[in-house]
C-alpha positions in Angstrom: 128.8 49.0 -7.6 131.9 50.5 -8.5 135.1 48.8 -7.6 138.2 50.7 -6.6 140.5 51.3 -9.5 143.7 51.0 -7.6 144.3 47.2 -6.4 144.1 46.8 -2.9 147.9 45.6 -2.8 148.6 49.0 -4.1 146.6 50.8 -1.5 148.1 49.0 1.3 151.5 49.7 0.1 150.7 53.5 -0.3 149.3 53.3 3.2 151.9 52.0 4.9 154.3 54.5 3.2 152.4 57.4 4.3 152.5 56.2 8.0 156.2 55.9 7.4 156.4 59.5 5.9 154.3 60.5 9.0 156.9 59.1 11.5 159.4 61.5 9.9 157.2 64.4 10.1 156.3 63.6 13.8 160.0 63.5 14.8 160.5 67.0 13.1 157.6 68.6 14.1 155.4 69.2 16.9 150.7 68.8 18.1 147.1 67.4 17.9 144.8 68.0 15.0 141.5 67.4 13.4 140.2 67.2 10.0 136.7 67.2 8.9 133.5 65.3 7.6 134.7 65.5 4.0 136.4 62.3 2.7 139.5 62.2 1.1 139.4 60.7 -2.4 140.5 57.2 -3.1 144.3 57.0 -2.9 144.7 60.6 -1.4 146.4 61.4 1.8 146.2 64.4 4.4 148.8 64.6 7.1 148.9 67.1 9.8 151.8 68.0 12.5 150.7 70.1 14.9 152.6 71.8 18.0 150.7 73.1 21.1 152.0 75.1 24.3 149.4 75.1 26.9 149.3 76.9 30.3 147.0 77.4 33.4 147.3 79.0 36.3 145.2 78.7 39.7 145.2 80.3 42.9 143.7 78.5 46.3 143.4 78.6 49.6 146.7 76.2 49.7 148.8 78.7 47.4 149.5 79.1 43.6 149.5 76.4 41.2 150.8 76.3 37.6 150.3 73.8 35.0 152.3 73.8 31.7 152.1 71.3 28.5 154.0 71.1 25.5 152.1 68.9 23.0 153.4 67.1 19.9 150.7 65.5 17.8 150.3 63.7 14.3 146.8 63.3 12.5 146.8 61.6 9.3 143.9 60.1 6.9 144.2 58.1 3.8 141.4 57.4 1.2 140.6 53.9 0.8 137.7 54.8 -1.4 136.0 58.0 -2.7 133.5 57.4 0.4 135.8 55.6 3.0 138.7 57.0 5.2 141.1 55.6 7.6 143.2 57.6 9.9 145.3 57.9 12.9 145.7 60.5 15.7 148.6 60.3 18.2 149.6 62.9 20.7 152.5 63.1 23.0 152.8 65.3 25.6 155.3 66.5 28.3 153.5 68.3 31.1 154.6 69.6 34.6 152.9 70.9 37.6 154.4 73.2 40.5 152.9 74.8 43.5 152.7 74.3 47.4 153.1 70.5 46.4 155.9 68.9 45.2 156.8 69.8 41.3 156.0 67.2 39.4 156.3 66.3 35.8 155.2 63.4 33.1 155.7 62.7 29.7 154.4 60.1 27.3 151.8 59.2 24.7 148.6 61.0 26.0 146.3 60.0 22.9 146.6 56.7 20.4 143.6 56.5 18.1 143.0 54.9 15.1 139.5 55.4 12.9 137.4 54.6 10.2 135.1 57.1 8.5 132.5 56.6 5.9 130.5 59.0 3.8 127.0 58.3 4.7 125.1 60.9 2.4 126.1 63.9 0.0 124.4 66.7 -1.5 125.7 69.5 -3.6 126.7 71.6 -0.6 126.7 69.4 2.2 128.0 65.9 3.5 127.4 63.5 6.3 129.5 60.9 7.4 129.9 58.5 10.5 133.2 57.6 12.0 133.9 54.8 14.3 137.1 55.6 16.5 139.3 53.0 18.5 141.6 54.4 21.5 144.5 52.5 22.9 145.6 52.5 26.4 148.2 55.3 26.5 151.3 55.1 29.1 151.2 58.8 30.4 150.2 59.7 34.2 148.3 62.5 33.8 148.5 65.5 36.2 145.2 67.7 37.2 145.9 71.3 36.2 143.6 71.9 39.3 145.8 70.9 42.5 148.7 68.6 41.5 146.5 65.3 41.7 147.5 62.4 39.5 145.2 60.4 37.1 145.9 57.0 36.0 146.9 56.1 32.7 144.6 56.5 29.7 142.0 53.5 29.2 141.5 51.9 25.9 138.2 53.4 24.4 135.5 53.1 21.7 133.9 56.3 20.2 131.3 56.2 17.5 130.3 59.4 15.8 128.5 61.6 13.3 130.1 64.4 11.3 128.3 66.9 9.1 129.7 69.4 6.9 128.0 72.4 4.8 129.5 75.1 2.2 126.9 78.1 2.7 127.8 79.9 -0.5 128.1 78.4 -4.2 131.8 79.4 -4.5 132.7 77.5 -1.1 134.2 80.7 0.6 132.1 80.0 4.0 131.4 76.6 5.6 130.3 75.0 8.5 131.0 71.8 10.3 129.9 69.6 13.3 131.2 66.6 15.0 129.6 64.7 17.7 130.9 61.4 19.7 130.3 59.3 22.4 133.1 57.8 23.9 133.2 54.8 26.0 136.2 54.1 28.2 136.8 50.5 29.3 138.6 51.2 32.7 138.3 53.9 35.5 138.2 57.1 33.2 134.4 58.5 32.9 132.7 58.1 29.5 132.0 61.6 27.9 130.0 63.1 25.2 132.0 65.2 22.9 130.7 68.1 20.5 132.6 70.2 18.2 131.6 72.9 15.8 133.6 75.1 13.3 133.0 78.1 11.1 135.6 78.9 8.2 135.9 81.8 5.6 138.1 81.9 2.7 138.6 85.6 1.9 141.5 84.7 -0.8 142.1 81.4 -2.5 145.2 80.4 -0.2 143.9 82.1 3.1 141.7 80.8 5.6 140.3 82.0 8.6 138.4 79.7 11.0 136.6 79.4 14.5 136.4 76.3 16.4 134.6 75.3 19.3 135.4 72.2 21.5 133.1 70.6 24.3 133.4 67.8 26.5 130.9 66.5 28.9 131.6 63.8 31.7 129.1 61.1 32.2 130.9 61.5 35.6 130.8 57.6 36.1 134.5 57.2 36.7 136.0 55.4 39.4 139.4 55.8 41.5 141.8 58.1 40.4 140.0 57.8 36.6 139.6 61.1 34.7 136.4 63.2 35.2 136.5 66.5 33.4 134.3 69.1 31.3 135.6 71.9 29.1 134.6 74.3 26.6 137.3 75.7 24.5 137.3 78.5 21.7 140.1 78.2 18.8 140.3 80.9 16.2 143.2 80.2 13.5 144.6 81.5 10.4 145.9 79.3 7.7 148.0 80.0 4.4 148.6 77.9 1.8 151.9 77.4 -0.1 153.2 76.0 -3.3 155.8 73.9 -2.4 155.6 73.3 1.8 151.9 72.6 2.1 149.4 74.6 4.7 150.7 76.5 7.7 148.3 77.4 10.5 148.7 79.5 13.5 146.2 79.7 16.2 145.2 80.5 20.1 143.0 78.3 22.3 141.3 79.6 25.2 139.3 77.4 28.0 136.0 79.5 28.4 134.2 76.7 30.9 136.0 73.8 33.0 135.3 71.6 35.6 138.0 70.0 37.5 140.4 71.5 35.7 141.6 75.2 35.7 141.0 77.2 32.8 144.1 77.5 30.5 145.1 78.9 27.0 147.4 77.9 24.5 149.2 78.8 21.2 149.8 76.5 18.2 151.5 75.9 14.7 150.4 73.2 12.5 151.5 72.0 9.0 149.1 70.4 6.5 150.8 68.0 3.8 148.6 66.3 1.4 149.9 63.2 -1.1 
């Protein structure tokens, strides 16, 4: 067994400093984000701050409904060892619903997750990882983007998952990723299965073109006003790396299939910083 070269006390101090720095970034920038199956090297950290502007519109027999959401997210990873990564995902949203019903708005944390991820197998061109995610209950009263109906606060949850990544060519210019998880909600929200896939291409060393697909399928075991939605979303983006300011990403997201929510679209901007 190879023991970490950095003492655990030093690692804890560095991780705390990383989280404090994350608080500074979250105050300055806005979004949600995801990384991938490849673990961070021991002592390295990745911070992604992102801003999303999402909107959807629906015409029904009762009239015209509009839903808007501005999301501010902070995602971070830290390498405890070369095979074990811990992380955090925070997602703050300000949303508004208008239409024949009285106009409603809500703001608060929609997501507050922590996770641990462990590389379980690695080859020259591929990697498998396992992840356990714990979701904290959050304080926002959510609104349906379909007809202005309210949902209760988000429940505490637990999600085990498996991630896969593979570079397609020896130079690493093309790669694919997959991520599947099963989330159990400890409350009124329905449990759901999440499946995400991605493709990336680097035409140049500091330029990345990517296409991601996200899907969520409810098990329909909700109760009361618990959340029960399905969706499939596509997200193309362009990311470019700078020498001084990290990596900037801009992109667009489009819902292509939904249940119990109106299909919407979003534009986003994110900043990736490594420590």
